C-alpha positions in Angstrom: 75.5 32.0 -4.2 75.3 35.6 -5.1 73.2 38.1 -3.1 71.1 38.7 -6.6 70.6 34.9 -6.8 69.7 34.8 -3.1 67.3 37.4 -3.4 65.7 35.9 -6.6 65.4 32.7 -4.8 64.0 34.2 -1.8 61.3 35.8 -4.0 60.6 32.7 -5.5 60.2 31.0 -2.3 57.7 33.5 -0.9 56.0 33.1 -4.4 55.7 29.3 -3.8 54.3 29.6 -0.2 51.9 32.2 -1.3 50.7 29.7 -4.1 50.6 26.8 -1.5 48.6 29.0 1.0 46.3 30.1 -2.0 45.9 26.4 -2.9 45.2 25.3 0.5 42.9 28.0 1.0 40.8 27.3 -2.4 41.0 23.5 -1.3 39.6 24.4 2.1 36.8 26.9 0.4 36.0 23.8 -1.9 35.7 21.2 0.5 33.6 23.9 2.6 31.4 24.5 -0.5 31.3 20.7 -1.2 30.3 19.7 2.6 28.6 22.5 4.4 27.6 25.2 1.7 23.8 24.6 0.6 22.8 24.4 -3.2 20.5 27.3 -4.2 17.0 26.1 -5.1 14.6 28.1 -7.4 11.8 26.1 -5.9 11.6 23.6 -3.0 11.0 20.8 -2.9 11.9 19.2 -6.5 11.3 15.8 -7.7 13.8 14.5 -10.1 14.0 11.0 -11.7 17.5 9.4 -12.5 17.0 7.3 -15.8 18.9 3.9 -15.4 22.3 4.3 -16.8 22.5 8.2 -16.6 25.9 9.7 -16.2 26.5 12.2 -13.5 26.8 15.2 -15.9 23.5 14.4 -17.2 22.1 14.2 -13.8 23.4 17.6 -12.8 21.9 19.2 -16.1 18.6 17.6 -15.3 18.9 19.1 -11.8 19.7 22.4 -13.1 16.9 22.3 -15.3 14.6 21.6 -12.3 15.9 24.6 -10.7 19.0 23.4 -8.4 22.3 25.4 -9.0 24.5 22.8 -9.6 27.4 23.0 -12.1 27.8 19.7 -14.2 31.4 20.1 -14.0 31.5 20.7 -10.2 29.1 17.6 -9.5 31.3 15.5 -11.7 34.6 16.5 -9.8 33.4 15.7 -6.4 31.8 12.4 -7.8 35.2 11.4 -9.1 36.9 12.6 -6.0 34.5 10.5 -3.9 35.3 7.8 -6.0 31.5 7.1 -6.7 31.9 5.7 -10.4 29.1 3.8 -11.5 27.4 3.8 -8.2 24.4 6.2 -9.1 21.2 4.8 -8.4 18.3 5.2 -10.9 14.7 6.4 -9.6 12.8 9.3 -8.3 14.1 11.6 -5.7 12.8 14.3 -3.6 15.3 17.2 -2.8 14.4 19.9 -0.5 16.7 23.0 0.6 18.8 23.0 2.4 21.0 20.5 0.5 24.6 20.5 0.1 26.5 18.7 -2.8 27.8 16.1 -0.3 24.5 15.1 0.7 22.9 15.3 -2.8 25.7 12.8 -4.2 25.3 10.6 -1.0 21.4 10.3 -1.5 22.3 9.5 -5.2 24.7 6.6 -4.3 22.3 5.1 -1.6 19.5 5.1 -3.7 17.4 7.2 -1.1 14.6 7.3 -3.5 11.4 9.1 -3.0 8.6 7.0 -1.6 4.7 7.4 -1.8 2.0 5.1 -0.8 -1.5 3.8 -1.8 -3.8 2.6 0.8 -6.7 -0.1 0.7 -9.5 0.0 3.0 -10.8 -3.4 4.6 -14.4 -3.9 3.1 -13.6 -2.5 -0.2 -14.4 -4.4 -3.4 -11.9 -5.2 -5.9 -13.6 -2.7 -8.1 -12.7 0.1 -5.9 -9.1 -1.3 -5.3 -8.5 -1.3 -9.1 -10.0 2.3 -9.4 -7.5 3.5 -6.7 -4.8 1.9 -8.5 -5.7 3.0 -12.0 -6.0 6.8 -10.8 -2.7 6.9 -8.8 -0.5 9.1 -10.4 2.7 7.8 -9.4 2.3 4.4 -10.5 2.8 2.9 -14.0 -0.4 1.5 -14.9 0.5 -1.9 -16.6 -2.7 -3.4 -15.9 -5.1 -0.9 -16.9 -7.5 -2.4 -19.4 -6.6 -5.8 -18.7 -9.3 -8.5 -18.0 -9.3 -9.8 -14.4 -8.4 -13.2 -15.7 -5.1 -11.6 -17.5 -4.4 -9.6 -14.2 -4.3 -12.6 -12.3 -2.5 -14.7 -14.5 0.2 -11.9 -14.6 0.7 -11.9 -10.8 1.0 -15.7 -10.6 -2.4 -16.3 -9.2 -4.3 -19.5 -9.6 -7.9 -18.3 -8.7 -10.2 -17.3 -11.6 -12.0 -14.4 -9.7 -10.2 -11.4 -8.0 -12.3 -10.3 -5.4 -11.0 -10.8 -1.9 -7.7 -12.1 -2.9 -5.8 -8.7 -2.0 -4.8 -7.8 1.4 -6.2 -4.1 2.4 -3.1 -2.2 3.5 -0.9 0.7 3.1 1.7 0.2 0.6 4.9 2.3 0.0 6.5 2.4 -3.2 8.9 4.6 -5.4 7.2 6.7 -8.3 7.1 4.9 -11.4 6.8 1.5 -9.9 4.3 -0.9 -12.2 0.8 -1.4 -10.6 1.7 -5.2 -11.3 3.9 -5.0 -8.4 1.5 -3.6 -6.0 -1.2 -6.2 -7.1 1.5 -8.9 -6.4 2.4 -7.7 -3.1 -1.2 -7.4 -1.8 -2.1 -11.1 -3.4 0.9 -12.3 -1.7 0.3 -10.7 1.7 -3.3 -12.1 1.8 -2.4 -15.6 0.9 0.1 -15.5 3.8 -2.3 -14.0 6.4 -5.0 -16.9 5.0 -2.6 -19.8 5.3 -1.5 -18.6 8.8 -5.1 -18.3 10.1 -6.0 -21.6 8.2 -3.1 -23.8 9.8 -4.3 -22.3 13.4 -7.9 -23.4 12.8 -10.3 -25.5 14.6 -10.7 -28.5 12.1 -14.6 -28.8 12.9 -15.3 -25.7 11.4 -17.5 -26.1 8.2 -14.9 -25.1 5.4 -13.8 -27.4 2.8 -10.8 -25.1 1.7 -9.1 -22.0 2.8 -10.9 -20.0 -0.1 -14.3 -20.9 1.6 -12.7 -19.4 4.8 -11.7 -16.3 2.9 -15.4 -16.0 1.6 -16.7 -16.4 5.0 -14.3 -13.5 6.2 -15.3 -10.9 3.4 -19.0 -11.5 5.0 -17.5 -11.0 8.2 -15.7 -7.9 7.1 -19.0 -6.2 5.8 -21.2 -7.8 8.7 -19.2 -6.3 11.3 -20.1 -2.6 12.9 -17.7 -2.8 15.9 -14.3 -4.7 16.2 -15.2 -6.3 19.5 -18.3 -8.0 17.8 -16.2 -9.6 14.9 -15.6 -13.1 16.2 -19.3 -13.2 17.5 -20.6 -12.3 14.0 -18.4 -14.9 12.6 -20.0 -17.6 14.9 -23.4 -16.6 14.0 -22.7 -17.6 10.3 -20.6 -20.4 11.1 -23.4 -22.0 13.5 -26.1 -21.3 10.5 -23.8 -23.3 8.1 -23.5 -26.1 10.4 -27.2 -26.3 10.8 -27.9 -25.9 7.1 -29.8 -22.6 7.6 -29.7 -19.7 5.3 -27.0 -17.3 6.0 -29.5 -14.4 5.3 -26.8 -12.0 4.8 -27.9 -8.4 3.2 -24.1 -7.6 2.3 -24.0 -10.7 0.0 -27.4 -9.9 -1.7 -26.3 -6.4 -2.4 -23.0 -7.7 -3.8 -25.1 -9.6 -6.3 -27.0 -6.8 -7.0 -23.8 -4.7 -8.4 -24.6 -1.4 -9.8 -28.3 -2.1 -9.4 -28.2 -1.5 -5.6 -29.3 2.2 -5.0 -28.7 2.3 -1.6 -32.1 0.7 -0.5 -32.4 -3.0 -0.1 -36.2 -3.9 -0.8 -38.2 -7.0 -0.1 -38.2 -7.9 -3.8 -34.4 -7.7 -3.6 -34.3 -10.4 -1.1 -36.6 -12.4 -3.0 -34.8 -11.9 -6.4 -32.7 -15.1 -6.7 -29.2 -14.8 -7.7 -25.9 -16.9 -6.8 -25.0 -14.3 -3.9 -28.6 -14.2 -2.6 -28.2 -16.0 0.8 -31.9 -15.5 1.4 -32.6 -17.7 -1.4 -29.7 -19.9 -1.6 -28.0 -21.9 1.2 -24.3 -22.1 1.9 -21.9 -19.6 1.0 -21.8 -17.3 -2.0 -19.5 -18.7 -4.8 -16.5 -15.7 -4.3 -15.6 -13.1 -1.4 -17.8 -10.1 -1.4 -14.8 -8.0 -0.3 -11.3 -7.5 0.8 -11.3 -8.9 4.2 -8.3 -8.0 6.7 -6.5 -10.1 8.9 -8.9 -9.8 11.7 -12.1 -10.7 9.8 -9.8 -14.0 8.2 -8.8 -14.9 11.7 -12.5 -14.3 13.2 -13.7 -16.6 10.4 -11.1 -19.5 11.5 -11.5 -18.7 15.1 -15.2 -17.8 15.9 -16.5 -17.1 19.3 -17.6 -20.2 21.0 -21.2 -18.9 21.2 -24.7 -20.3 20.3 -26.1 -17.4 18.6 -27.9 -17.6 15.4 -29.1 -14.0 15.0 -28.1 -10.5 15.4 -29.3 -7.0 15.0 -27.6 -3.7 14.8 -28.2 -1.5 18.0 -27.7 1.7 16.3 -24.2 2.5 18.0 -22.3 0.4 15.9 -22.6 -2.8 18.1 -24.8 -5.7 17.5 -27.4 -7.5 19.8 -26.8 -11.4 19.5 -29.6 -13.9 20.1 -29.9 -17.6 20.3 -33.6 -18.1 19.1 -35.9 -16.4 16.8 -38.1 -15.1 19.6 -35.2 -13.0 21.3 -34.0 -11.9 18.0 -37.5 -10.5 17.0 -37.7 -8.8 20.6 -34.0 -7.3 19.8 -35.3 -6.1 16.5 -38.3 -4.6 17.9 -36.3 -2.7 20.4 -33.4 -1.4 18.5 -34.8 -0.9 14.8 -38.8 -0.4 15.4 -38.5 1.6 18.5 -40.2 -0.9 20.7 -43.1 -1.5 18.5 
């Protein structure tokens, strides 16, 4: 090899090594940008919904439109290099700075979707529950406008009335979830709670069916002011059922009044007969009057072993229990009539 040829070869070798160094540097920079360099956010956090079947470039374009500075080509390249083909999960995501491309892709592939929640309170009526669902902005409202019977059929319930059939709890879901799924989950959870308590019940209790126990649980839910009194409140109503006495529950009568109730329960209201007026009709009302929680269901099926037939509110959330009418009247005089 001549000196000229050797010089050319050396220059080519140097250029090749330089190119390799530059390539390695570019690769290292690219890897750093993928793994460690945060993406730029116009605003944070960002909520974005990945449609079913969306490709990675369409997702990148959507994210850019939401203010995340990500190149569709750049995201596609790393998507391919990571071998994530076909693994993007549809759903609504919440992205907040700082966030790398690697972390973004990882969440899209794992389906780490945004979760929100809805809460139903013990003692709510079905109407209140339905209002909460109908006004929740993150739910798909597929049941709005349906009749009660149609809604129950949609979730596979055999009952004809919805009151009391849904478990009061907090339910997490991804935005865009159908409200049918929330109703279905709450119904199944209530059935499970009722079934478990029913199987462990005292067989001497005056209920013919689990549904009757659910009715009683709803009364206990509305009548109990303090959690520690719940099983004693249940015992009062169970004892009255066993003796054939009127339940004389204000909440059942109020429920039967519906929108006519203005906050004051008057003597004429207690005398006006209805299916829910337990001052004029013996036995349980025809349906629950609210959503009973697990504790009230368990109290209805495992009441305290006491002989109480009456109770009156003390004014501090607790109740005074009595076994006879004269004792009850004295308690009423003490706690509600200032001793008169």
